[in-house]
VOVOGU-400476 format. One line per 4 residues: their letters; for each residue x, y, z of N, C-alpha, C, O. Coordinates in steps of 0.001 Angstrom, whole numbers, always signed. Layout:
VOVOGU-400476
a) X,Y,Z,X,Y,Z,X,Y,Z,X,Y,Z; ... $
end
This chain:
VOVOGU-400476
xxxx) +4127,-124496,+86694,+5145,-123466,+86713,+5696,-123313,+85293,+6061,-124314,+84675; +5768,-122078,+84752,+6276,-121892,+83407,+7766,-122196,+83326,+8523,-121969,+84270; +8162,-122715,+82169,+9574,-123041,+81969,+10349,-121752,+81708,+9964,-120959,+80849; +11430,-121542,+82441,+12252,-120345,+82308,+13322,-120583,+81254,+13939,-121648,+81220 $
xxxx) +13544,-119598,+80396,+14609,-119700,+79404,+15948,-119598,+80121,+16129,-118739,+80984; +16883,-120469,+79769,+18177,-120485,+80448,+18998,-119235,+80165,+19754,-118802,+81035; +18879,-118640,+78984,+19702,-117486,+78634,+18959,-116159,+78750,+19408,-115151,+78205; +17839,-116147,+79446,+17094,-114907,+79623,+17899,-113991,+80533,+18263,-114401,+81635 $
xxxx) +18198,-112730,+80098,+19076,-111850,+80868,+18636,-111582,+82296,+19485,-111387,+83165; +17333,-111566,+82568,+16887,-111278,+83923,+17091,-112465,+84862,+16966,-112323,+86078; +17402,-113630,+84303,+17592,-114820,+85119,+19078,-115096,+85379,+19425,-116131,+85948; +19947,-114180,+84969,+21382,-114370,+85152,+21942,-113343,+86127,+21538,-112180,+86130 $
xxxx) +22876,-113793,+86948,+23536,-112907,+87900,+24854,-112420,+87300,+25461,-113107,+86479; +25289,-111235,+87715,+26584,-110704,+87325,+27394,-110430,+88589,+26838,-110273,+89676; +28708,-110375,+88431,+29562,-110127,+89590,+29704,-108623,+89816,+29981,-107868,+88884; +29514,-108205,+91042,+29667,-106806,+91413,+31011,-106624,+92104,+31279,-107238,+93136 $
xxxx) +31860,-105768,+91517,+33163,-105418,+92076,+33197,-103900,+92177,+32882,-103211,+91206; +33573,-103370,+93329,+33596,-101930,+93546,+34609,-101267,+92613,+35768,-101678,+92574; +34184,-100237,+91855,+35105,-99562,+90945,+36109,-98662,+91667,+37125,-98271,+91093; +35819,-98338,+92927,+36701,-97441,+93682,+37814,-98205,+94401,+38986,-97847,+94288 $
xxxx) +37450,-99256,+95140,+38462,-99966,+95938,+38747,-101388,+95452,+39692,-102019,+95926; +37944,-101903,+94511,+38201,-103226,+93937,+37676,-104397,+94743,+37961,-105545,+94402; +36911,-104146,+95811,+36377,-105231,+96639,+35318,-106018,+95866,+34431,-105435,+95242; +35420,-107348,+95914,+34406,-108220,+95326,+33207,-108226,+96264,+33313,-108640,+97418 $
xxxx) +32062,-107762,+95758,+30894,-107568,+96623,+29939,-108750,+96614,+29660,-109328,+97665; +29431,-109120,+95435,+28425,-110178,+95381,+28123,-110545,+93937,+28478,-109830,+93000; +27458,-111683,+93792,+26824,-112061,+92526,+25356,-111721,+92706,+24720,-112181,+93655; +24814,-110918,+91800,+23421,-110491,+91941,+22834,-110168,+90566,+23550,-110115,+89565 $
xxxx) +21520,-109954,+90539,+20835,-109600,+89302,+21295,-108225,+88814,+21677,-107380,+89624; +21264,-107990,+87494,+21729,-106708,+86940,+20992,-105476,+87455,+21523,-104370,+87349; +19811,-105623,+87998,+19054,-104477,+88516,+19422,-104109,+89956,+18852,-103170,+90512; +20355,-104826,+90560,+20746,-104632,+91957,+21657,-103422,+92127,+22455,-103108,+91244 $
xxxx) +21536,-102749,+93260,+22448,-101675,+93653,+23010,-102066,+95016,+22255,-102352,+95945; +24342,-102077,+95132,+25008,-102528,+96355,+25938,-101427,+96858,+26634,-100786,+96071; +25945,-101214,+98168,+26895,-100267,+98753,+28108,-101030,+99247,+27979,-102001,+99993; +29292,-100589,+98829,+30532,-101235,+99258,+30733,-100989,+100751,+30704,-99842,+101196 $
xxxx) +30938,-102056,+101533,+31119,-101867,+102975,+32476,-101257,+103336,+32639,-100726,+104435; +33453,-101326,+102424,+34781,-100778,+102715,+34880,-99271,+102465,+35372,-98528,+103314; +34403,-98819,+101281,+34578,-97406,+100931,+33271,-96625,+100858,+33302,-95398,+100768; +32110,-97309,+100892,+30825,-96638,+100886,+30271,-96298,+99514,+29173,-95747,+99424 $
xxxx) +30993,-96608,+98439,+30525,-96300,+97075,+29344,-97183,+96710,+29333,-98377,+97009; +28336,-96577,+96053,+27189,-97328,+95567,+27556,-97901,+94207,+28044,-97181,+93336; +27320,-99203,+94022,+27713,-99903,+92800,+26474,-100468,+92125,+25662,-101140,+92761; +26332,-100191,+90827,+25245,-100765,+90043,+25837,-101451,+88813,+27058,-101522,+88675 $
xxxx) +24998,-101950,+87929,+25500,-102700,+86781,+26258,-101823,+85789,+27045,-102334,+84992; +26032,-100512,+85826,+26702,-99611,+84878,+28057,-99116,+85378,+28946,-98862,+84566; +28239,-98974,+86678,+29514,-98445,+87169,+30390,-99507,+87839,+31461,-99182,+88351; +29959,-100753,+87844,+30760,-101811,+88480,+32043,-102036,+87689,+32095,-101816,+86479 $
xxxx) +33061,-102473,+88392,+34323,-102816,+87748,+34147,-104197,+87124,+33776,-105150,+87809; +34409,-104302,+85840,+34230,-105573,+85140,+35593,-106217,+84950,+36409,-105743,+84159; +35834,-107300,+85678,+37085,-108036,+85543,+36972,-109083,+84446,+37932,-109331,+83717; +35816,-109690,+84331,+35508,-110611,+83237,+33993,-110672,+83120,+33283,-110656,+84126 $
xxxx) +33508,-110742,+81899,+32059,-110740,+81684,+31546,-112173,+81763,+31452,-112871,+80753; +31216,-112599,+82985,+30718,-113948,+83248,+29322,-113807,+83846,+29080,-112940,+84686; +28413,-114667,+83406,+27052,-114663,+83931,+26816,-115979,+84654,+27292,-117029,+84222; +26088,-115917,+85743,+25800,-117088,+86562,+24286,-117256,+86654,+23586,-116324,+87051 $
xxxx) +23772,-118436,+86292,+22323,-118650,+86411,+21863,-118435,+87843,+22569,-118779,+88791; +20692,-117873,+87990,+20173,-117524,+89316,+19949,-118751,+90196,+20001,-118645,+91422; +19702,-119906,+89594,+19451,-121110,+90380,+20698,-121984,+90522,+20592,-123153,+90895; +21873,-121433,+90231,+23116,-122193,+90312,+23541,-122396,+91765,+23370,-121513,+92605 $
xxxx) +24094,-123567,+92043,+24642,-123843,+93367,+26119,-123475,+93445,+26745,-123610,+94497; +26668,-123012,+92334,+28079,-122676,+92271,+28321,-121356,+92992,+27676,-120356,+92679; +29235,-121338,+93946,+29514,-120129,+94721,+30729,-119369,+94214,+30772,-118141,+94297; +31706,-120078,+93694,+32949,-119457,+93247,+33256,-119939,+91840,+33160,-121130,+91543 $
xxxx) +33623,-119006,+90981,+34025,-119349,+89622,+35546,-119268,+89514,+36181,-118425,+90147; +36099,-120127,+88730,+37528,-120138,+88496,+37770,-119956,+87005,+37991,-120942,+86301; +37734,-118700,+86493,+37826,-118470,+85056,+39200,-118797,+84466,+39305,-118992,+83255; +40255,-118863,+85283,+41594,-119126,+84761,+41931,-120604,+84716,+43026,-120964,+84282 $
x) +41037,-121462,+85145,+41331,-122906,+85179,+41008,-123569,+83857,+41194,-124777,+83711 $
end
C-alpha cells in the first residue's frame, strides 16, 4: 500500500456548516456536496459557512474538535 502524505489536501476533511441556517452538517472531503436537512440548501466547499479553517485527517478517530480549548 502506498504511503499517503499527511498534508495532502484530498486526504483532509473540512467542516460543512449551512450558510443559510447555520446548522453543523458534517466533516467531509472538500469535493462533497451536502443538502441541509433543516432548510434544504445545498452546501459545497465554496458556499459553506466557515467558522474556523480547521482540517481533519480522513483516518482520524476524533469526532469533535474543541478549537477554543
